[in-house]
N, C-alpha and C positions, 0 to 999 in steps of 0.2 A: 312479640319483638321487645328485645331486652334495651332498657336505656342506660347510657352511661352516666356515670356520677360527675360532679362539676370538676373535681378533684382529678378525676381520669381524662376528660376533656382537656382541661388545663395542661396536664402532663404531655399532652400530643401536640401541643402548641408550639412551634419552633422558637428558639430563643430569641432569635432576630426579630420577631413580632411583639414579645415582652421588651425587648430592647426600644423599638420603636413607640411603643406606647409609653414607656416610662420617660423617653426623651421628650416627646411632645407636650406630656404633662408638665415638663419642668422648662420648656424653651417657648415661652410666650413672652411677649412684650410686658404684660402685666407680672411675669414673675423673674423678670430679667434681674433685678437687684437683690442682692442677698443668695445665700447658699439655696440649693435645690431642696427647699423644705418638703415637696410632695413624695420625696423618694420613700422616705419612712413610712408614710400611710399606704403608698402602692406595695411595699413590701408585706405588709400585712393582708394583702387580698389572699393569697395562698402561698403553700411552700414553694411551688414550683416557680411562680413569681419571684419570690424571695431569692431562690438559687438562680434564676436567670440574670437577676440585676444586682447580685451583690458585687461589693466594692473590689474584693480579690477575684470573684469569677469573672467579671465583665468590665476591665478596665477600658475598653473602647467605649462603653456608655458614658463613662466619667470624661474621658477624654473629648467627647462630642459636647458634653456640658461644659467643660473648660471652655472650647472654642466659640460656644455661645455666650458666655459670661464676660471672658476675657479676651483680650488681644494677644494674637498668637503670631502676627506677621513678623514682628523683629525676632523673636527667638527663632522662628522658622529661617529667617534670613541669616541669623548669626550662628546657628548651631547646625542646621540642615536636618533633613527627615530621620537620618539613623539616630541623632541622639532626640530629637523632639518625636517620640514615638507615643503610643496610646497609654502605656503605663507610666511615662515620666509625666504626660500631661494629668493622669489621674491622680498621681501624687501630689503634683504642682496644685491642683483643685483643692484637694483636702488642707495640704499647708496654708495655702492662702485664706481660706475662711476661718480656719483658727486663727491666724494672726487679725484678719479683720474684725472677729467677735472680741480679741482683745482690745483693739483700738477702739472699738465701740464703748466698750467697759472701761476703757481709759486705765488700763492695766497692762500695758504691752512691754515685751522685753526687748534687747538690743537687736535680736534675731528678727524680732516682727517688725522693727524699722528697717532692718535690711530687705526684707519681702517687700515693704511698701515702696522704699526706693528702687529695686529692682523692677517693681511693677511701673512705676513711672518711667524708667528708662525704656522700656517695652510698651509704652502708653500711644494708642492710637484712637482715644475716646472711650473705650470701654472700662480699661482699668481705673482710670481717675473718676468716672462714675461710681464704680463701686468703693472707691476709698472716700470720695467726698459725700456722695448721697446716701450711702448705706452705713458705712464704718463712721460717718461723721469725723473725718480726719481734722477739719478745721478747728473743732472743739478741743480735741486731743492734744494737737499742735499749742494751742494757748494753755491748755492746762499742764501739760507736761513741762513745756518752757519755764512757766512761773514756778514749778516744782523745782527744777534743776537750777535755777536762779537763786532760789531761796534756800537751797542745800547749804550744808557746812561747808566752809571755805576748803577745808582737805578732804571732803568726801569725793570718792570717784565718780559720784553722779552730780557733782558741782558744774554749773553752766561753763565754767572755765578750765575744769580739770578731765572731764569725761569727753577727751576729743572725739573717740567714736561715736558715740550716741548723739552729743550737740552737733555734731558734722550731719550727719544722716537727717535730725530734725531740720537744719537749716537747709539743706537741699531739698526737702520736702516743702518747707515753707517758700522756697523759690519756685519749684517746680510745678506747684499746683494752684499758685496764685496768678490770676491773669491782671493786667492794669486795672481792668474794671473792678476787680475783686478788691484790689488795694484801696481803690478810691472809695468804696463803702465800708471801709475796716474803720472802726470806732477810733477817734483820735486817740484815746488811751492806748490801746493796743498798738496802734503805730507809732505813737510817741515813745513807748515802752520798748520797742524794738530798736529804734533809732539811738534813744539816748535812755539809759546807759548801756543796755544789751550789747548792741552789735559795735556802738561806738568804742568800747573798751577792748573788744576783740581786734578792731581794727587799728587802734593804736599801738597795741602790742602784739602785733601779727607775727614778728619773727619767733615769737614762743610757739607757734603751731606750725605743722606742715605745709609748706607752700609747693612742693615737687613730688613728683610719683618717683623720682630717682634721683640719686646724689647729683649736684650739679658739678663735681669734679670730673664726670664723665660724660662726654658726648656720645661716644658709643657705650655698649654695655661691657661692663669691666670683666676682665678675665680674673682669674683667681689670682695670679701673681699681682695684678694692679690693685688687689683689695687693700692692700696697706696704704695706698695713697689716696682711697675714698673719704670724702669728706663733705659736708652740707652745712649751710649757715641756718638752717632751720631743722627742726627734730625730723627723724625719718617719719614715712607714712606708716599708721599701724594697719597690719594685716589680720583679716580675720577669715574664720573658717566658716562658709556660709552654705547651706542646702538649697540648690535651686534644681528645678525639674528632677527630683531624685537623686542628683550628684552634687558631691562635695566639691566646692570651690575654694581656693585660697584668694581673697579679695582684696584690693587696696582700698583703705576707707576714703570716700571721695573727699577732696581736700576741703577743709574747713574754712580756710582763709578766703578760699574763691567764693564759696556761697555766703558768707558772712558779708562781703562786699557788695555781692549782686542783691542780696536782701535789703540791705542798707540803702543801697542807691536807689532801686525803685522807690522805695518809700520817701527818701529825702526828695525825689523828681516830684511826688505826688504832694508832699507839704508845699514846694515851690510853685506848683500849679494853682495853689489855693491864695499864694502870696505873690501877685505881681511885684515885679522890681520898682524899685522907689525912682520915679523919673527924675524927680528933684536932684536924686544922686548923680545923674549922669549928664545933667543938663547942660553942664560946660563943655562936653565933648563934642566933636564934629559929628554931623548925622551918619555921614557914611563914608566909605573910602574915597569917594570922589570929592568929597567936602574937604578932608583930611589933607588931600593930596593939593588941593588950591590953596589951603592955608598952611602947608608944609608942616604939618603936624604929624609925629610918628605916633604909634601905638594904635588901642583899641579905640573904636567909635563906638555910638549909641549901637548902631545896628549891629556891631560885633557882640557888645556886651547882652543885648537882649536875644540873640542866638543862642549864644552860651547858656542863657538862663532858661531857655525853652528846650534846649538839647536833652533828649531821653534816649536810654540804651533799649534794646530790644528785649520786652518782657514776655514771658510765656503767654500763649494763648490757649484755649481750651479746644480740644480737637472735636469735631461732629461725631456723633456715634451712629454706627451703621449697623443694625441687627440683621443676622440671617439665621432664620429657623429651620434651614434645611436639614434634612437628616442624612442627606447623599455625602458620599465622600468627596465629590466635586465641590464642596464648599472652601476646599482649600486653593481652587483655581477659579471658580466662577466668576468671582467679582475682583479678580486681582486687579484690573485697570482701576477701579475705583478705590480699592485699597491703598494701592500704590501712591495714588493722588493724595487721599488723607495722609498718608505716613508722612509725606512732606512737611505736613503742619504737626506730626507728633513724633513717632518713635525715631524716624531717620535723623533727626537732629540730635539725637543722644547716641548714635552708633559708635562716634569716636570715644565719648565718655565711658561706655561699656569697654571699648578696645583697651581704655587706661587702666581701668581697674582690674582688668582679668590679665593683661600680658604684660606683667610685672617681669623682672629678668630672671627672679627665682623660679618663676612657674611658666615660663615660656613653653615648654613640652605640653603643658595641660592646654594653652592657648592655640596649639598648632592648628585644630581644625577650623578655626575661626577665619572669617573671610573678609573682615573689614579692618582698616588701619585707623591709626590715631591721628592722621591728618588727611584731610581731602585737599588734594592738588587742586591749586588755584583759591583757596578759600581767604587769603590773606590779599589776593589783588583788589585794588581799588581804593578809595578814600575813607578815610576813618575820623571820627570825632569822640571825644570823650573829655575826661578829666583825670588829674591826679590828685591826690591828698597829701599833704605836707604837714607834721606836726613840729612844732618849733625844735631846734637843735637840742636846748636845753631838757625839754620833757622827755625826747627820744634818749638822750643819754642816761637821764634819771631812770627810765623804764628798765634799759639794758642793764645799769648797775645793780639794780634792787628787782630782780627777775620774777619774785614773787607778789610783788606790789599790784594790788589793783586801785585805782585812783577812785576816791570817796565821790568826786565831782568829775564830770567828761572835761578832760582837757581839750584844748582848741584843736581843731584840724581845719587847715587852709586850703580850698578848692582852687584848683588853677587848670585853664583850658590845655586840651592835648588834642592836636591835629596832625595827622600825617597821611602821604598817599603811597602806596607799597605796590612793588612789583615781586614776582617770585621767578627764580629762575632755577632750572632743573639740570642735574648731572645724570646722565643715562648710563646705565650698564652697558657694556664692561668697562666704560671709562673710570679712571681711579679719580675720586673728588678731592677736593683741597684738604690738605692736613689741619689737624685741629689745634695745633699750638699747644704749647706747656706753660703752666705757672710756676710761681715760686714754691708750691707745696708739692709738686711733682703730679698735679692734676692736668687736666686739659682746661685751657684759659677761658674759663667762662665769662670772665670781666672783659675779656676783648672779642666777645660773643662767640666762642669757641672756634675763632679765626686765628692764624698764625701772626703774630706782631708783624707789621710792616706789608701786608698783603696789599696788593695794587689792584684795583678792579677798572676795567677799560669797558666802558658802555658802547655796544653797537647797535643795530635798529632792532635786530630780533635773538639777541644773544649778548651775553658778557663773556669777557677774559679775565680770568683771575690768576694773577702771578704769584706762585708759591714761593715766597723766599727762602725755603729751607733748600729745596732741592732744585730750584731755579727753574722750575718747569711752569709752562701755562695749562690752566684747565678750562675748557668751554663749558659754560652753562647756557641753555636754552632757555629765552625768557617766555613765559609763559603766556600764552595767548587763548583765550575762552573758546575760540573756534577750532582749536586743535582738537578738543574733545567731541566735536559733532553731535553737541546735545546729549552725550551720554555721562554717565557716573564711572569714575575712576574706580577701578576694582582691583583687588589684590591678585599678585600674581597666583596661578594654580598649580605652582611647583609642587613636586612630591616634599612631605613633611616626614619622611621614614627616620630621617635622623638630622644631628644638628648641622652637618655639611650641605645639607640640601634646602634648609629652611633659610629664606630671605628676610633676616630679622630687621634689616635696615633697608627695606627696597618698595618700591610702588610700581604700578604698570598703567599705562594707558590702555584703552580697549584694544589696541593693535598689537600689545604687548610689550611695548617700551618700558622698561623698568627703571624708576628713578631710584637713585642711590644718595641722592643729597639734594639739599634744597637750599639756595642762599636767598637772601631779603635783600633789596635795596628800596631806598625811600628818601622822601622830604617833605617839609611843609609846603604847600602850595605858596604861589607869591600873594595871593590874599590874606590866607592865614597868617603866613610869616609876616607882612606888614603890621598886623594886628598883635600878635603874641611872640614872634620872634621866628628867625630862619635856622631852620636845624636839618641835618641829614641824618639818614637811618641807614645801617648796616646790619645784618643778622643772619640767623641759622635756624633751621627747625630740626631738633632732635627727632629723629623719624620714628623710633620705636614708641615714644609715649606722647609725641606731638608739642614738647615743649618749646615755644617760641622766645627766642632771645634777641633782642634788639637794642644795638647800641647807639645812643643819640649823642651827636655832638653839633657845637654850633658851626653854622656854615662860613662864619667869619672866624679863622683862626685866631684872630687877636683878641677874641671874647671868650677869654677862658674864664672868667668870672660867671657864665651861664652854666657851666658844669658839663662834665662827661658823664652822662648818666646811661645806666643799664635798665631796659624794661624787659621783665622775664613774665611769661604768662601762659594762659591756654586759651584755645578758642571754645566757648560754649554758645551754640546756637547764635553764631553771628556776633557775639560779643568776646572781645580780647581781654580778659581780666588777669589781673597778677599784681606784680610789685615792682617799683622802681627802687634804684639804689644808685648812691655814689658809687665811683670805682677807685677811690683812694685808699679805702680800708682793705684789709687782707680779706680775699675772697671767702674765707672759712667763718669769717664773723658777720654779725647782722649787718654793720653798716649803717649809715643815716639812709632811711627808706621810708617808704609809705604805698598804700594802694593806688591802683589806677583801673580803669576800665575804658573802653571805647567800643564803638560800634560801626559796622561797616554800612556807608550810606548806598543804598540800592541803585543800580546803575550807574554808579560813579567808577569810572576807571580813571588809571593813571594819567596825568597831563602828559 
């Protein structure tokens, strides 16, 4: 009886068996972190094994390893199974570990930073563990930030010059640090970030991009409108980035937003450790009741303490759920559990992804994506935060000398910011309110993209806007949470075969009602207004990129000294962050301005 040689036996073993062996050797809890290092050793067993599990011959194996080591729910949700196939995941696995090795060695490129940033946009727990625990991202961020700050002032790698890389670094500083991480940060690192690294960026924020598209246009500009396009800040840099084997043209995430968020959470940590001086506020009434009894206007001790203790919403780490199953049902078996986890992770970044990919110049590329840049109802409720104000003299000096970096941090003054907002939706096929025109031929951003003289009449569940241009009334339905029946708003599933069929400025409720415009109304509550001033708010959401513009005016029309200010910003995980500016300067100029951030109070609905 003849016996078969080991190589002959190996040749007869089906490739699926070899794939299973290789997968289970690299898909254990002990081998989760880092690249699949046992693949090389297994390839040395025999030629049959080598051929069966080679990268080019068996992308299915590497796709399975990708799904074990990295989060895939967000790309699956954003791209669909047609784009997220075995070969694209295999290539992404290889690219990511090349980038993570560079981070680990503190030698990464801007493309590697893009890989890390996109990993965090897709993070449901696994991605951040690979970045933080295996690639040692925290150490790299500190190292690279110091190098960029110490670079020559005119070098493209300088902290204040290299907008693309500096922005990606700052977003990683924001997205990977929980509040507890910031609390245990060394005072030297924390203080260096607050003063002067970020302080000077915030003072001169007008030098850096603040919007994903020009302010001059509420709608996407047509070719003939291009001559009237302007913005008060530089345009957002666009980078060619490879992601899941495809080339994307991505807008760099906004440096100004990240710098203000990173600065704020560390400033709050400093305030935690330094309670307010009670002697400073001892002469004030204890609370509103005491103030009313003494007929005293303005903030009370309680108001000031509440403001001192207020904190924005900081990122939290997502719990990690590992699944070592080889079977294809890994994609759906734990769907309910993964969906619950993703609310703490990647779902909060769906709109951020949409903003960087859905730019006007590459909308056709974004056509297959299923999420929009604003989630209906996201602004509904009560908000609290603050804005910062440089002295007018310092601001003018910085604008006049555009390259100057202060040798010492110039003062920034913090002021409370409170408002309660409602959203009002215009549904297709109704024609929404016109956008108005400004003196430069653009759409009037200084009037919150509303026509001058617009009149708003509030009813129980809707508002009526009188368009003064063609004298017509437009009905907007007030958003009520129960209208969604507990379901998320999804993008309309219309055909995207050509531009005429693509709803570039529309949203839909689960029952198919598409939104083609969102107006915002709001005010300060009686309690907050008694402390910090009464204001009314009116505004609009630019649907294609989610830019929110709120015009704040004093409720008392005789108090012109309080200013007519514009607040422009984006939502990032329940934080509204951006810039205020006065409205007396030409819209294409920086104007007197500063940063602001506010967070929505959970469970707080409009009064």
